[in-house]
C-alpha atoms as an extended CHARMM CRD file, in Angstrom:
* protein
*
       142  EXT
         1         1  MET       CA             -2.8750000000      -27.8810000000       -1.4710000000  PROA      1               0.0000000000
         2         2  ASN       CA             -5.3510000000      -27.1400000000        1.5720000000  PROA      2               0.0000000000
         3         3  MET       CA             -6.9320000000      -23.4050000000        1.4560000000  PROA      3               0.0000000000
         4         4  ASN       CA             -5.5320000000      -21.4420000000        4.1100000000  PROA      4               0.0000000000
         5         5  MET       CA             -2.2180000000      -22.4720000000        2.1220000000  PROA      5               0.0000000000
         6         6  SER       CA             -3.3510000000      -21.6210000000       -1.3210000000  PROA      6               0.0000000000
         7         7  MET       CA             -4.1320000000      -17.4890000000        0.9070000000  PROA      7               0.0000000000
         8         8  MET       CA             -0.6760000000      -17.7990000000        1.7130000000  PROA      8               0.0000000000
         9         9  GLY       CA              0.0680000000      -17.3210000000       -2.3010000000  PROA      9               0.0000000000
        10        10  PRO       CA             -1.4750000000      -13.8150000000       -2.3260000000  PROA      10              0.0000000000
        11        11  ILE       CA             -0.3460000000      -12.3680000000        0.9320000000  PROA      11              0.0000000000
        12        12  LEU       CA              3.2720000000      -13.4280000000        0.5510000000  PROA      12              0.0000000000
        13        13  VAL       CA              3.7040000000      -11.3830000000       -2.8650000000  PROA      13              0.0000000000
        14        14  GLN       CA              1.9010000000       -8.4930000000       -1.6030000000  PROA      14              0.0000000000
        15        15  VAL       CA              4.4560000000       -8.0920000000        0.4420000000  PROA      15              0.0000000000
        16        16  ALA       CA              6.9810000000       -9.0360000000       -1.7990000000  PROA      16              0.0000000000
        17        17  LEU       CA              5.2880000000       -6.6020000000       -3.7640000000  PROA      17              0.0000000000
        18        18  THR       CA              6.6820000000       -4.0470000000       -1.0940000000  PROA      18              0.0000000000
        19        19  LEU       CA              9.5760000000       -4.8020000000       -0.5540000000  PROA      19              0.0000000000
        20        20  VAL       CA             10.6540000000       -4.7860000000       -4.5470000000  PROA      20              0.0000000000
        21        21  VAL       CA              8.8100000000       -1.0030000000       -4.2230000000  PROA      21              0.0000000000
        22        22  LEU       CA             11.4700000000        0.0790000000       -0.9170000000  PROA      22              0.0000000000
        23        23  LEU       CA             14.1240000000       -1.2810000000       -2.6830000000  PROA      23              0.0000000000
        24        24  TYR       CA             13.3460000000        0.3990000000       -6.2920000000  PROA      24              0.0000000000
        25        25  MET       CA             12.4000000000        4.1910000000       -4.1840000000  PROA      25              0.0000000000
        26        26  ALA       CA             15.9060000000        3.6370000000       -3.1180000000  PROA      26              0.0000000000
        27        27  SER       CA             17.6950000000        3.3510000000       -5.7100000000  PROA      27              0.0000000000
        28        28  ARG       CA             16.0730000000        6.0580000000       -7.2380000000  PROA      28              0.0000000000
        29        29  ARG       CA             15.4820000000        7.9490000000       -4.5880000000  PROA      29              0.0000000000
        30        30  LEU       CA             19.2840000000        7.7360000000       -3.0920000000  PROA      30              0.0000000000
        31        31  PRO       CA             21.1580000000        8.9200000000       -6.1580000000  PROA      31              0.0000000000
        32        32  ALA       CA             18.9450000000       11.7310000000       -7.0180000000  PROA      32              0.0000000000
        33        33  LEU       CA             19.1480000000       12.7890000000       -3.0680000000  PROA      33              0.0000000000
        34        34  ALA       CA             23.1530000000       12.5860000000       -3.8600000000  PROA      34              0.0000000000
        35        35  LYS       CA             22.9140000000       14.7330000000       -7.2410000000  PROA      35              0.0000000000
        36        36  ALA       CA             20.9240000000       17.5750000000       -5.1470000000  PROA      36              0.0000000000
        37        37  ARG       CA             23.6250000000       17.2030000000       -2.6080000000  PROA      37              0.0000000000
        38        38  ALA       CA             21.3990000000       17.0040000000        0.4350000000  PROA      38              0.0000000000
        39        39  THR       CA             22.7430000000       17.8500000000        3.6340000000  PROA      39              0.0000000000
        40        40  PRO       CA             21.4180000000       16.0700000000        6.4940000000  PROA      40              0.0000000000
        41        41  GLU       CA             20.2520000000       19.2690000000        7.3740000000  PROA      41              0.0000000000
        42        42  GLN       CA             18.3370000000       19.6420000000        4.2580000000  PROA      42              0.0000000000
        43        43  LEU       CA             16.0260000000       15.8500000000        4.6000000000  PROA      43              0.0000000000
        44        44  LYS       CA             14.9250000000       16.9630000000        7.5110000000  PROA      44              0.0000000000
        45        45  ASP       CA             12.3490000000       18.9340000000        5.8760000000  PROA      45              0.0000000000
        46        46  ARG       CA              9.8800000000       17.0110000000        3.7800000000  PROA      46              0.0000000000
        47        47  ALA       CA             10.2660000000       19.8530000000        0.6170000000  PROA      47              0.0000000000
        48        48  THR       CA             13.7950000000       18.6680000000        0.2880000000  PROA      48              0.0000000000
        49        49  TYR       CA             12.3760000000       15.3330000000       -1.2720000000  PROA      49              0.0000000000
        50        50  ASP       CA              9.3580000000       17.0870000000       -2.8300000000  PROA      50              0.0000000000
        51        51  ASN       CA             11.4640000000       18.9810000000       -4.8390000000  PROA      51              0.0000000000
        52        52  LEU       CA             12.9740000000       15.8870000000       -6.4310000000  PROA      52              0.0000000000
        53        53  PRO       CA             12.3950000000       14.7270000000      -10.1640000000  PROA      53              0.0000000000
        54        54  PRO       CA              9.6110000000       13.1400000000      -10.6550000000  PROA      54              0.0000000000
        55        55  ALA       CA             10.9920000000        9.1230000000      -11.3870000000  PROA      55              0.0000000000
        56        56  ALA       CA             12.8600000000        9.7770000000       -7.5650000000  PROA      56              0.0000000000
        57        57  CYS       CA              9.0210000000       10.8840000000       -6.4560000000  PROA      57              0.0000000000
        58        58  TYR       CA              6.1760000000        7.8260000000       -7.9620000000  PROA      58              0.0000000000
        59        59  PRO       CA              7.9470000000        5.1780000000       -5.7370000000  PROA      59              0.0000000000
        60        60  SER       CA              8.3520000000        6.7310000000       -3.3500000000  PROA      60              0.0000000000
        61        61  GLU       CA              4.5770000000        7.8290000000       -2.5020000000  PROA      61              0.0000000000
        62        62  ASN       CA              3.5720000000        4.2680000000       -4.4960000000  PROA      62              0.0000000000
        63        63  PHE       CA              5.4660000000        3.2580000000       -1.4840000000  PROA      63              0.0000000000
        64        64  LYS       CA              3.4110000000        4.6450000000        1.3470000000  PROA      64              0.0000000000
        65        65  ASN       CA              0.1620000000        3.5970000000       -0.5300000000  PROA      65              0.0000000000
        66        66  LEU       CA              1.5750000000       -0.2260000000       -0.4420000000  PROA      66              0.0000000000
        67        67  PHE       CA              0.5030000000        0.5350000000        3.7780000000  PROA      67              0.0000000000
        68        68  GLU       CA             -3.3310000000        2.4950000000        2.8770000000  PROA      68              0.0000000000
        69        69  ALA       CA             -5.7610000000       -0.3750000000        1.1050000000  PROA      69              0.0000000000
        70        70  PRO       CA             -3.3920000000       -3.6980000000        1.6720000000  PROA      70              0.0000000000
        71        71  VAL       CA             -3.8470000000       -3.1290000000        4.9420000000  PROA      71              0.0000000000
        72        72  LEU       CA             -7.4290000000       -4.1700000000        4.7740000000  PROA      72              0.0000000000
        73        73  PHE       CA             -6.1810000000       -6.8740000000        2.4960000000  PROA      73              0.0000000000
        74        74  PHE       CA             -4.4040000000       -8.0600000000        5.5970000000  PROA      74              0.0000000000
        75        75  VAL       CA             -6.3800000000       -7.0170000000        7.8050000000  PROA      75              0.0000000000
        76        76  MET       CA             -8.7650000000       -9.8980000000        5.5660000000  PROA      76              0.0000000000
        77        77  SER       CA             -6.8270000000      -12.2590000000        4.4350000000  PROA      77              0.0000000000
        78        78  PHE       CA             -5.7670000000      -13.4410000000        8.1170000000  PROA      78              0.0000000000
        79        79  ILE       CA             -9.2180000000      -12.5510000000        9.3410000000  PROA      79              0.0000000000
        80        80  THR       CA             -9.7730000000      -15.8060000000        6.0910000000  PROA      80              0.0000000000
        81        81  LEU       CA             -7.2420000000      -17.2800000000        7.8620000000  PROA      81              0.0000000000
        82        82  VAL       CA             -8.1240000000      -17.8910000000       10.9150000000  PROA      82              0.0000000000
        83        83  THR       CA            -10.9570000000      -18.4390000000       11.0590000000  PROA      83              0.0000000000
        84        84  GLY       CA            -11.3740000000      -20.6880000000        8.0530000000  PROA      84              0.0000000000
        85        85  LEU       CA            -14.1420000000      -18.6590000000        6.3060000000  PROA      85              0.0000000000
        86        86  GLY       CA            -12.3950000000      -18.5050000000        3.5270000000  PROA      86              0.0000000000
        87        87  GLY       CA            -12.6330000000      -21.3080000000       -0.1050000000  PROA      87              0.0000000000
        88        88  ASP       CA            -11.4660000000      -20.7960000000       -3.1730000000  PROA      88              0.0000000000
        89        89  MET       CA            -13.3620000000      -17.7040000000       -4.0560000000  PROA      89              0.0000000000
        90        90  MET       CA            -11.6370000000      -15.9360000000       -1.1930000000  PROA      90              0.0000000000
        91        91  VAL       CA             -8.1680000000      -16.9310000000       -2.4570000000  PROA      91              0.0000000000
        92        92  THR       CA             -9.2530000000      -15.9380000000       -6.2660000000  PROA      92              0.0000000000
        93        93  MET       CA            -10.3320000000      -12.3850000000       -4.8170000000  PROA      93              0.0000000000
        94        94  ALA       CA             -6.7140000000      -12.2060000000       -3.2870000000  PROA      94              0.0000000000
        95        95  TRP       CA             -4.9610000000      -13.2350000000       -6.4360000000  PROA      95              0.0000000000
        96        96  ILE       CA             -7.3420000000       -9.7280000000       -8.0170000000  PROA      96              0.0000000000
        97        97  PHE       CA             -6.2910000000       -7.6350000000       -5.8820000000  PROA      97              0.0000000000
        98        98  VAL       CA             -2.7670000000       -8.3540000000       -5.7360000000  PROA      98              0.0000000000
        99        99  GLY       CA             -2.6440000000       -8.1720000000       -9.5450000000  PROA      99              0.0000000000
       100       100  THR       CA             -4.0120000000       -5.0530000000       -9.4630000000  PROA      100             0.0000000000
       101       101  ARG       CA             -1.5710000000       -3.7880000000       -7.0440000000  PROA      101             0.0000000000
       102       102  VAL       CA              0.3010000000       -4.8600000000       -8.8200000000  PROA      102             0.0000000000
       103       103  VAL       CA             -0.6100000000       -2.9430000000      -12.0440000000  PROA      103             0.0000000000
       104       104  HSD       CA             -1.1910000000       -0.1360000000       -9.6940000000  PROA      104             0.0000000000
       105       105  SER       CA              2.5010000000        0.1470000000       -8.1770000000  PROA      105             0.0000000000
       106       106  PHE       CA              4.3500000000       -0.3070000000      -12.2710000000  PROA      106             0.0000000000
       107       107  ILE       CA              2.1420000000        2.5700000000      -12.9390000000  PROA      107             0.0000000000
       108       108  HSD       CA              3.2370000000        4.7310000000      -10.5720000000  PROA      108             0.0000000000
       109       109  CYS       CA              6.7100000000        3.8220000000      -10.3620000000  PROA      109             0.0000000000
       110       110  THR       CA              6.5590000000        4.5340000000      -14.0980000000  PROA      110             0.0000000000
       111       111  TYR       CA              5.3380000000        6.3410000000      -16.1390000000  PROA      111             0.0000000000
       112       112  ASN       CA              1.7940000000        7.3860000000      -13.4220000000  PROA      112             0.0000000000
       113       113  ASN       CA             -0.7490000000        8.0440000000      -15.8290000000  PROA      113             0.0000000000
       114       114  VAL       CA             -3.2930000000        9.0260000000      -13.6290000000  PROA      114             0.0000000000
       115       115  THR       CA             -6.0900000000        7.8750000000      -15.0500000000  PROA      115             0.0000000000
       116       116  HSD       CA             -4.7420000000        4.1690000000      -15.9850000000  PROA      116             0.0000000000
       117       117  ARG       CA             -3.6840000000        4.4400000000      -11.8680000000  PROA      117             0.0000000000
       118       118  PHE       CA             -6.8080000000        4.7920000000      -11.1810000000  PROA      118             0.0000000000
       119       119  LEU       CA             -8.2260000000        2.0820000000      -12.6970000000  PROA      119             0.0000000000
       120       120  ALA       CA             -6.1550000000       -0.4190000000      -11.2250000000  PROA      120             0.0000000000
       121       121  PHE       CA             -6.9230000000        1.4860000000       -7.7020000000  PROA      121             0.0000000000
       122       122  ILE       CA            -10.6670000000        1.1120000000       -7.8690000000  PROA      122             0.0000000000
       123       123  LEU       CA            -10.1940000000       -2.3360000000       -9.2900000000  PROA      123             0.0000000000
       124       124  GLY       CA             -8.6710000000       -3.0280000000       -6.1520000000  PROA      124             0.0000000000
       125       125  VAL       CA            -10.6720000000       -1.1500000000       -3.6890000000  PROA      125             0.0000000000
       126       126  LEU       CA            -14.6330000000       -3.4950000000       -5.2680000000  PROA      126             0.0000000000
       127       127  VAL       CA            -11.9740000000       -6.5330000000       -5.0180000000  PROA      127             0.0000000000
       128       128  LEU       CA            -11.8530000000       -5.7350000000       -0.3810000000  PROA      128             0.0000000000
       129       129  ILE       CA            -15.5660000000       -4.6090000000       -0.4170000000  PROA      129             0.0000000000
       130       130  SER       CA            -15.8950000000       -8.1320000000       -2.6200000000  PROA      130             0.0000000000
       131       131  MET       CA            -13.8850000000      -10.0050000000        0.1520000000  PROA      131             0.0000000000
       132       132  LEU       CA            -15.5600000000       -7.4900000000        3.1060000000  PROA      132             0.0000000000
       133       133  VAL       CA            -18.8410000000       -9.1630000000        1.3940000000  PROA      133             0.0000000000
       134       134  VAL       CA            -17.8920000000      -12.9800000000        1.2840000000  PROA      134             0.0000000000
       135       135  LEU       CA            -16.2530000000      -12.7700000000        5.3290000000  PROA      135             0.0000000000
       136       136  MET       CA            -19.3590000000      -11.3990000000        6.5400000000  PROA      136             0.0000000000
       137       137  MET       CA            -22.6290000000      -13.2930000000        5.0440000000  PROA      137             0.0000000000
       138       138  ARG       CA            -19.7070000000      -16.3410000000        5.7240000000  PROA      138             0.0000000000
       139       139  PHE       CA            -19.7430000000      -15.1600000000        9.2320000000  PROA      139             0.0000000000
       140       140  TRP       CA            -23.6370000000      -14.8890000000       10.3590000000  PROA      140             0.0000000000
       141       141  MET       CA            -24.5940000000      -18.1000000000        8.3190000000  PROA      141             0.0000000000
       142       142  ALA       CA            -21.7570000000      -20.2840000000       10.1620000000  PROA      142             0.0000000000
């Protein structure tokens, strides 16, 4: 498998994770909204969602998180694909980053221990910084 194809694996898994969290969010949020008997008018107000039980809120918060730091992952992954500046190290770092996001999402959507979640988050950020350093070095040394 060439490097570009190898880099597609973590990209596709990150996209799949986002969609899984979206479906999980719907499975938790819709029943909670039905139980609260929320009206369409109440749904216009963010406070209605904030008053749902935590188990219905955590997946929603995590879904939003999946459009924050992972955006940087996608940008660097696509730069890697387009420029060919990747290599085995970039693929390995991409898989590690996606692994941290899977762990972060699991923690956030279930027991939501902030310390555990933060450790997964900060590890992922450190991987993103490493990916950027590698890309920058390869770009300026090319």
